[in-house]
C-alpha positions in Angstrom: -208.4 -114.4 -26.5 -205.5 -113.0 -28.6 -204.3 -116.5 -29.3 -207.7 -117.6 -30.4 -208.0 -114.6 -32.7 -204.7 -115.3 -34.3 -205.5 -119.0 -34.7 -208.8 -118.2 -36.4 -207.1 -115.8 -38.8 -204.5 -118.4 -39.7 -207.2 -121.0 -40.3 -209.0 -118.6 -42.6 -205.9 -117.7 -44.5 -204.9 -121.4 -44.9 -208.4 -122.1 -46.1 -208.1 -119.4 -48.7 -204.6 -120.8 -49.6 -206.0 -124.2 -50.6 -208.3 -122.5 -53.1 -205.5 -120.4 -54.5 -203.2 -123.5 -54.9 -206.0 -125.2 -56.9 -205.9 -122.5 -59.5 -203.7 -122.7 -62.6 -200.2 -121.4 -62.6 -200.1 -118.4 -65.0 -197.0 -116.3 -65.6 -197.6 -112.6 -65.0 -200.4 -113.4 -62.5 -200.2 -114.1 -58.8 -202.4 -114.5 -55.8 -202.8 -112.5 -52.7 -204.7 -113.9 -49.7 -205.8 -111.7 -46.8 -207.3 -112.5 -43.5 -208.1 -109.8 -40.9 -209.7 -110.3 -37.5 -209.6 -107.6 -34.9 -206.1 -106.2 -34.8 -204.5 -109.1 -36.6 -203.9 -108.8 -40.4 -202.2 -111.6 -42.4 -201.3 -111.6 -46.1 -199.9 -114.2 -48.3 -198.5 -113.6 -51.7 -198.1 -116.5 -54.1 -196.2 -115.5 -57.2 -194.8 -117.6 -60.1 -191.1 -117.9 -59.6 -190.6 -116.8 -63.2 -192.1 -113.4 -62.3 -190.4 -113.2 -58.9 -186.9 -114.4 -59.8 -186.8 -114.5 -63.6 -186.5 -118.3 -63.6 -188.4 -121.4 -62.2 -185.6 -124.0 -62.1 -183.6 -124.8 -59.1 -180.7 -122.4 -58.5 -178.1 -123.6 -61.0 -175.3 -121.1 -60.5 -174.1 -118.2 -58.4 -176.2 -115.7 -60.4 -179.4 -117.7 -59.6 -178.5 -118.1 -55.9 -177.7 -114.3 -55.7 -181.1 -113.5 -57.2 -182.8 -115.7 -54.6 -180.8 -114.1 -51.7 -181.6 -110.6 -52.9 -185.3 -111.2 -53.3 -185.4 -113.0 -49.9 -183.9 -109.9 -48.3 -186.3 -107.6 -50.1 -189.3 -109.6 -49.1 -188.4 -109.2 -45.4 -189.4 -105.6 -45.7 -193.2 -105.4 -46.1 -193.0 -102.0 -47.8 -191.6 -103.9 -50.9 -194.9 -105.8 -51.1 -197.5 -103.4 -49.7 -198.2 -99.8 -48.5 -200.8 -100.1 -45.7 -203.1 -97.3 -45.1 -203.4 -97.5 -41.3 -201.3 -98.0 -38.3 -199.9 -101.5 -38.5 -196.7 -102.9 -37.1 -195.1 -105.9 -38.8 -195.0 -108.8 -36.4 -193.4 -111.4 -38.5 -192.7 -112.4 -42.1 -191.5 -115.5 -43.9 -191.0 -116.6 -47.4 -190.4 -119.8 -49.3 -187.0 -118.7 -50.7 -185.1 -120.4 -47.9 -186.1 -123.7 -49.5 -185.0 -122.7 -53.0 -181.4 -123.7 -52.4 -182.3 -127.3 -51.5 -182.4 -130.1 -54.0 -185.8 -131.5 -55.0 -185.4 -135.0 -56.5 -189.0 -135.3 -57.6 -189.1 -132.1 -59.6 -188.4 -132.1 -63.3 -187.9 -129.3 -65.8 -191.6 -128.9 -66.5 -192.6 -128.2 -62.9 -194.0 -124.8 -62.1 -192.6 -123.2 -58.9 -194.0 -120.3 -56.9 -192.5 -117.9 -54.4 -194.6 -117.4 -51.3 -194.3 -114.5 -48.9 -196.4 -114.2 -45.7 -196.8 -111.0 -43.6 -198.4 -110.8 -40.1 -199.3 -107.4 -38.7 -200.8 -106.0 -35.6 -202.9 -102.9 -36.5 -204.0 -100.2 -34.1 -206.9 -99.2 -36.4 -208.9 -101.3 -38.8 -207.3 -101.6 -42.2 -209.8 -100.8 -45.0 -207.4 -101.2 -47.9 -203.9 -100.6 -49.1 -201.7 -100.4 -52.2 -199.7 -103.3 -53.6 -196.1 -102.2 -54.2 -194.8 -105.7 -55.2 -195.3 -104.7 -58.9 -192.3 -102.4 -58.5 -190.1 -105.3 -57.4 -191.3 -107.7 -60.1 -191.5 -106.1 -63.6 -193.2 -109.1 -65.3 -195.9 -109.4 -62.6 -199.0 -107.8 -64.1 -201.9 -108.8 -61.9 -202.8 -110.4 -58.5 -206.0 -112.2 -57.9 -207.0 -111.1 -54.4 -209.3 -112.9 -51.9 -210.0 -111.6 -48.4 -211.8 -112.1 -45.2 -211.9 -109.0 -43.1 -213.6 -107.5 -40.2 -216.3 -106.1 -42.6 -216.9 -109.2 -44.8 -215.2 -111.2 -47.5 -214.6 -110.7 -51.2 -212.3 -110.9 -54.1 -210.9 -108.7 -56.8 -208.0 -108.3 -59.1 -205.3 -105.7 -58.8 -203.0 -104.7 -61.6 -199.8 -102.8 -62.1 -201.9 -99.8 -63.3 -204.5 -100.2 -60.5 -202.7 -101.6 -57.5 -205.2 -100.4 -54.8 -207.3 -102.9 -52.7 -210.2 -101.5 -50.8 -212.9 -103.3 -48.8 -214.6 -100.2 -47.4 -218.4 -100.4 -47.3 
């Protein structure tokens, strides 16, 4: 049953992801997609690379590569992205920065690149909300458009640097 639950949550998150990718790329604004089913909580951040790294081009020098490596390490620790109110254990995390060192022949200087970070948690108690700490890591990020599907329903909101709290309590 646990595999079915995780599979459903992943499907829900991916479904939300397609709608987020269809939205326009705006510097200073990112996306946060949340899927919760039972004890499984998944989150995906989609942030313009200009806000996450300070640049959108392919890593051109050692300074760019260092910025990518530092951010990749920081994103492995979920506390750099969120502060969960509840008893959750990080099960896995991944981000798109591992691909930032590779060459992309089809990209030109006008392409807009995003940094994506996904977190998977196992929670002992239902999560009814949390604070976004990612704003502390990315000074030019001002807002996140949030979409969620949780144990109690679905919804959307915007969180900002000055109001980083997400809650879906009834």
